[in-house]
TORVEX-13603 format. One record per residue: z, y, x of N, C-alpha, C in turn. Coordinates in nm, 4 decimals. Layout:
<pts>
PT	nc3	nc2	nc1	cac3	cac2	cac1	cc3	cc2	cc1
PT	Z	Y	X	Z	Y	X	Z	Y	X
...
</pts>
This chain:
<pts>
PT	nc3	nc2	nc1	cac3	cac2	cac1	cc3	cc2	cc1
PT	5.5467	0.1705	-1.9823	5.5988	0.2330	-2.1057	5.5666	0.1542	-2.2094
PT	5.6281	0.0839	-2.3132	5.5719	0.0270	-2.4144	5.5335	0.1251	-2.5027
PT	5.4343	0.0758	-2.5808	5.3650	0.2077	-2.7131	5.4409	0.1860	-2.8134
PT	5.5026	0.3092	-2.8706	5.5805	0.3148	-2.9896	5.5259	0.2481	-3.0832
PT	5.5802	0.1839	-3.1838	5.5362	0.1557	-3.3215	5.5325	0.2539	-3.4258
PT	5.4235	0.3121	-3.5064	5.4106	0.3575	-3.5826	5.5611	0.3341	-3.6733
PT	5.6129	0.4368	-3.7773	5.6862	0.4516	-3.8609	5.6583	0.3700	-3.9879
PT	5.5511	0.3348	-4.0199	5.5255	0.2818	-4.1374	5.4069	0.1890	-4.0948
PT	5.3950	0.0812	-4.1851	5.3080	-0.0404	-4.1601	5.1853	0.0180	-4.1312
PT	5.1092	-0.0781	-4.0699	4.9983	0.0140	-3.9873	4.9127	-0.1269	-3.9277
PT	4.7750	-0.1102	-3.8660	4.6825	-0.2017	-3.8357	4.6608	-0.1431	-3.6927
PT	4.6777	-0.1752	-3.5678	4.6630	-0.1606	-3.4428	4.5740	-0.2621	-3.3362
PT	4.5518	-0.2182	-3.2440	4.4917	-0.3095	-3.1659	4.5332	-0.2706	-3.0038
PT	4.4847	-0.3309	-2.9404	4.4811	-0.3757	-2.7721	4.3601	-0.4284	-2.7274
PT	4.2935	-0.3519	-2.6574	4.1679	-0.4363	-2.5856	4.1758	-0.4360	-2.4380
PT	4.1604	-0.5587	-2.3897	4.1950	-0.5890	-2.2477	4.0512	-0.6546	-2.1700
PT	4.0124	-0.5969	-2.0771	3.9042	-0.6564	-2.0251	3.9427	-0.7403	-1.9073
PT	3.9185	-0.8929	-1.9285	3.9690	-0.9901	-1.8508	3.9039	-0.9991	-1.6950
PT	3.7716	-0.9505	-1.7151	3.7099	-0.9660	-1.6043	3.7518	-0.8668	-1.5066
PT	3.8079	-0.7303	-1.5247	3.8645	-0.6392	-1.4128	4.0109	-0.6666	-1.4058
PT	4.0788	-0.6941	-1.5277	4.2226	-0.7140	-1.5569	4.2660	-0.5611	-1.5695
PT	4.1804	-0.5157	-1.6551	4.2322	-0.3885	-1.6730	4.2346	-0.3474	-1.8504
PT	4.2849	-0.2560	-1.8709	4.2812	-0.2207	-2.0395	4.1558	-0.1669	-2.0618
PT	4.0967	-0.1755	-2.1553	3.9286	-0.1429	-2.1948	3.9805	0.0116	-2.2561
PT	3.9192	0.0868	-2.1693	3.9734	0.2593	-2.2187	3.8519	0.2793	-2.2874
PT	3.8212	0.3584	-2.4131	3.7174	0.4319	-2.4331	3.6202	0.3323	-2.5558
PT	3.6816	0.2123	-2.6027	3.6009	0.1381	-2.6693	3.6306	0.2039	-2.8342
PT	3.4950	0.2199	-2.8758	3.4841	0.2609	-2.9760	3.5219	0.1573	-3.1061
PT	3.6061	0.2117	-3.2078	3.6714	0.0825	-3.2751	3.6899	0.1742	-3.4287
PT	3.6062	0.1133	-3.5345	3.5988	0.1524	-3.6713	3.6906	0.0364	-3.7581
PT	3.7515	0.0708	-3.8204	3.8240	0.0161	-3.9093	3.7554	0.0362	-4.0893
PT	3.6987	-0.1000	-4.1632	3.6626	-0.0570	-4.2632	3.7748	-0.1241	-4.3970
PT	3.7372	-0.0815	-4.4835	3.8245	-0.1573	-4.6253	3.7376	-0.1909	-4.7437
PT	3.7338	-0.3098	-4.8061	3.6812	-0.3363	-4.9379	3.7282	-0.2479	-5.0235
PT	3.6597	-0.1756	-5.0733	3.6419	-0.0809	-5.2066	3.6787	-0.1608	-5.3226
PT	3.6773	-0.0719	-5.4534	3.6959	-0.1635	-5.5919	3.5593	-0.2050	-5.6174
PT	3.4505	-0.1510	-5.5615	3.2838	-0.1642	-5.5500	3.2228	-0.2873	-5.5187
PT	3.3509	-0.3346	-5.4211	3.3378	-0.4490	-5.3343	3.2373	-0.4285	-5.1948
PT	3.2216	-0.2646	-5.1664	3.1614	-0.2377	-5.0355	3.2530	-0.1982	-4.9882
PT	3.2363	-0.2038	-4.8365	3.3452	-0.1714	-4.7175	3.3198	-0.0242	-4.6999
PT	3.4195	0.0381	-4.6788	3.4353	0.1731	-4.6833	3.5243	0.2064	-4.5287
PT	3.4754	0.3307	-4.4514	3.5307	0.3609	-4.3437	3.6719	0.4151	-4.3718
PT	3.7894	0.3353	-4.2878	3.9123	0.4258	-4.2867	3.9314	0.5008	-4.1915
PT	3.8853	0.4416	-4.0640	3.9234	0.5509	-3.9393	3.7877	0.5116	-3.8209
PT	3.7354	0.6190	-3.7658	3.6721	0.5722	-3.6244	3.7401	0.6531	-3.5223
PT	3.7822	0.5783	-3.4250	3.8564	0.6153	-3.3139	3.8072	0.5497	-3.1702
PT	3.8476	0.5927	-3.0748	3.8589	0.4876	-2.9386	3.9840	0.4783	-2.8684
PT	3.9773	0.3691	-2.8013	4.0778	0.2985	-2.7335	4.1075	0.4124	-2.6153
PT	4.2545	0.4158	-2.6129	4.2937	0.5085	-2.4717	4.3038	0.4752	-2.3960
PT	4.3540	0.5507	-2.2431	4.3794	0.4931	-2.1361	4.4107	0.3471	-2.1192
PT	4.5109	0.3067	-2.2195	4.5904	0.1789	-2.2000	4.5115	0.0723	-2.2691
PT	4.3852	0.1308	-2.3381	4.2859	0.0087	-2.4315	4.3862	0.0313	-2.5832
PT	4.4656	0.1087	-2.6106	4.5224	0.1033	-2.7356	4.4798	0.1626	-2.8453
PT	4.4957	0.1583	-2.9644	4.4943	0.2436	-3.0592	4.6222	0.1978	-3.1541
PT	4.7121	0.2988	-3.1581	4.8264	0.2468	-3.2338	4.8463	0.2467	-3.3822
PT	4.7459	0.3397	-3.4609	4.7446	0.3381	-3.5674	4.5895	0.3545	-3.6223
PT	4.5320	0.2582	-3.7212	4.4075	0.2590	-3.7169	4.3985	0.2931	-3.8993
PT	4.5001	0.2882	-3.9472	4.5197	0.3284	-4.0991	4.5417	0.4549	-4.1262
PT	4.6112	0.5432	-4.0776	4.6137	0.6748	-4.1074	4.7158	0.7243	-4.2184
PT	4.7524	0.6384	-4.2701	4.7976	0.6783	-4.4229	4.8756	0.5316	-4.4476
PT	4.8861	0.5057	-4.6056	4.9619	0.4012	-4.6322	4.8801	0.2718	-4.6221
PT	4.9062	0.1594	-4.5893	4.8701	0.0187	-4.5630	4.8389	-0.0316	-4.7055
PT	4.7138	-0.0821	-4.7601	4.7116	-0.1215	-4.8943	4.6524	-0.2859	-4.8508
PT	4.6974	-0.3527	-4.9397	4.6638	-0.4958	-4.9518	4.5250	-0.5094	-4.9583
PT	4.4490	-0.5981	-4.9022	4.2929	-0.6215	-4.9038	4.2275	-0.6628	-4.7958
PT	4.1145	-0.6785	-4.8557	4.0297	-0.7009	-4.7018	3.9646	-0.5691	-4.5959
PT	4.0057	-0.6206	-4.4873	3.9272	-0.5146	-4.4011	3.8514	-0.5563	-4.2764
PT	3.8193	-0.4834	-4.2153	3.7054	-0.5283	-4.0754	3.7288	-0.4333	-3.9505
PT	3.7356	-0.4659	-3.8410	3.7507	-0.4174	-3.7456	3.6198	-0.4334	-3.6768
PT	3.5588	-0.2947	-3.6269	3.4619	-0.3337	-3.5638	3.4586	-0.2331	-3.4194
PT	3.4545	-0.3325	-3.3318	3.4397	-0.2906	-3.1897	3.3166	-0.2815	-3.1369
PT	3.2436	-0.1147	-3.0870	3.1347	-0.1366	-3.0265	3.1758	-0.1397	-2.8664
PT	3.0945	-0.2304	-2.8212	3.1223	-0.2491	-2.6469	2.9639	-0.1957	-2.5821
PT	2.8778	-0.1652	-2.6615	2.7666	-0.1065	-2.5963	2.7761	-0.0103	-2.5064
PT	2.8638	0.1078	-2.5316	2.8512	0.2060	-2.4570	2.9832	0.2073	-2.3546
PT	3.0465	0.0662	-2.3823	3.1559	0.1000	-2.2478	3.0966	-0.0138	-2.1405
PT	2.9799	-0.0605	-2.1596	2.9892	-0.1788	-2.0565	2.8827	-0.0848	-1.9438
PT	2.9335	-0.1540	-1.8239	2.8440	-0.0957	-1.7098	2.7321	-0.1735	-1.6972
PT	2.7123	-0.2616	-1.7375	2.5828	-0.3429	-1.7200	2.5039	-0.3152	-1.8513
PT	2.3825	-0.2618	-1.8358	2.3188	-0.2669	-1.9597	2.2818	-0.3610	-2.0164
PT	2.2791	-0.5028	-1.9516	2.2295	-0.6550	-1.9899	2.3352	-0.7176	-2.0327
PT	2.4327	-0.6437	-2.0607	2.5641	-0.7013	-2.0871	2.5338	-0.8101	-2.2536
PT	2.6152	-0.9096	-2.2327	2.5707	-1.0106	-2.3435	2.6214	-0.9531	-2.4866
PT	2.7642	-0.9181	-2.4833	2.8322	-0.9043	-2.5702	2.8050	-0.7327	-2.6111
PT	2.7457	-0.7073	-2.7213	2.7261	-0.5756	-2.7570	2.8585	-0.5098	-2.8703
PT	2.8829	-0.5905	-2.9360	3.0119	-0.5657	-3.0163	3.0702	-0.6874	-3.0737
PT	3.1900	-0.6714	-3.1429	3.2859	-0.7657	-3.1750	3.3160	-0.7132	-3.3338
PT	3.2895	-0.7983	-3.4394	3.3545	-0.7860	-3.5772	3.4389	-0.8697	-3.6313
PT	3.5624	-0.7963	-3.6713	3.6557	-0.9009	-3.6917	3.7332	-0.8723	-3.8385
PT	3.7325	-0.9908	-3.9429	3.7804	-0.9556	-4.0596	3.9213	-1.0031	-4.1261
PT	3.9611	-0.9115	-4.1660	4.1424	-0.9523	-4.2000	4.1593	-0.9309	-4.3600
PT	4.2278	-1.0315	-4.3621	4.3131	-0.9989	-4.4995	4.4550	-0.9766	-4.5112
PT	4.4878	-0.8196	-4.5683	4.6270	-0.8201	-4.5186	4.6686	-0.8443	-4.7122
PT	4.7936	-0.8893	-4.6915	4.8746	-0.9360	-4.8215	5.0230	-0.8648	-4.8120
PT	5.0842	-0.8582	-4.6847	5.2166	-0.8100	-4.6691	5.2211	-0.6651	-4.6219
PT	5.2256	-0.5936	-4.7146	5.1850	-0.4379	-4.6781	5.3409	-0.3673	-4.6259
PT	5.4148	-0.4518	-4.6096	5.5584	-0.4249	-4.5247	5.5572	-0.4310	-4.3946
PT	5.4926	-0.5020	-4.3320	5.4708	-0.5167	-4.1854	5.3728	-0.4665	-4.1249
PT	5.3466	-0.4573	-4.0038	5.2101	-0.4018	-3.9339	5.1438	-0.5214	-3.8856
PT	5.0268	-0.4998	-3.8718	4.8942	-0.6245	-3.8376	4.8614	-0.5507	-3.6836
PT	4.8808	-0.6424	-3.5778	4.8410	-0.5988	-3.4502	4.7171	-0.7066	-3.3950
PT	4.6111	-0.6425	-3.3473	4.4919	-0.7332	-3.3513	4.4417	-0.7063	-3.2063
PT	4.4994	-0.7914	-3.0942	4.4451	-0.7872	-2.9849	4.3246	-0.8032	-2.9570
PT	4.2390	-0.7563	-2.8363	4.1061	-0.8183	-2.8309	4.1073	-0.8665	-2.6716
PT	4.0609	-0.9607	-2.6438	4.0546	-1.0137	-2.5096	3.9199	-1.0128	-2.4494
PT	3.8345	-0.9544	-2.3525	3.7097	-0.9550	-2.3538	3.6839	-0.9974	-2.2016
PT	3.5613	-1.1028	-2.1911	3.5266	-1.1275	-2.0753	3.3705	-1.1010	-2.0823
PT	3.3045	-1.1612	-1.9590	3.1586	-1.0998	-1.9684	3.0660	-1.1882	-2.0925
PT	3.1088	-1.3081	-2.1245	3.0504	-1.4070	-2.2234	3.0972	-1.4388	-2.2928
PT	3.2253	-1.3824	-2.3516	3.3170	-1.4131	-2.4624	3.4280	-1.3284	-2.4903
PT	3.4707	-1.3752	-2.5763	3.5953	-1.3057	-2.6605	3.7014	-1.3558	-2.6932
PT	3.8284	-1.3139	-2.7306	3.9406	-1.3909	-2.8138	3.9936	-1.2777	-2.8740
PT	4.0113	-1.2998	-3.0012	4.0899	-1.1758	-3.1072	4.1947	-1.2863	-3.1485
PT	4.3268	-1.2272	-3.1732	4.4358	-1.3001	-3.2384	4.5189	-1.2023	-3.3272
PT	4.6323	-1.2258	-3.4058	4.7350	-1.1837	-3.4795	4.8358	-1.1585	-3.4148
PT	4.8664	-1.0761	-3.3168	4.9748	-1.0305	-3.2430	5.0873	-0.9647	-3.3358
PT	5.1980	-0.9832	-3.2539	5.3291	-0.9023	-3.3048	5.3377	-0.7722	-3.2444
</pts>
């Protein structure tokens, strides 16, 4: 069953573990937005669901500006010596009439992120 899109524009993500071929459930995700004082402020903190998704990271009106997504991988890795402990992704939102989907594909020694649909 496909995830339903929120009724208003938002930022969402989907984390997949390419080594296991499974969704990455329980990954801590923090969304920051650059404020007027040029400092990043936390917009939301959550974890990916059983399907590796977070459908709405904004939780309110999507504003234009600079955002950062922080994926904390340290607590989800079975191997305490895992190479990747976290991923930070910087985003620039200009069109607040559309949603932004940011999938993250993980492998033991690398990651890929892209702007999805």
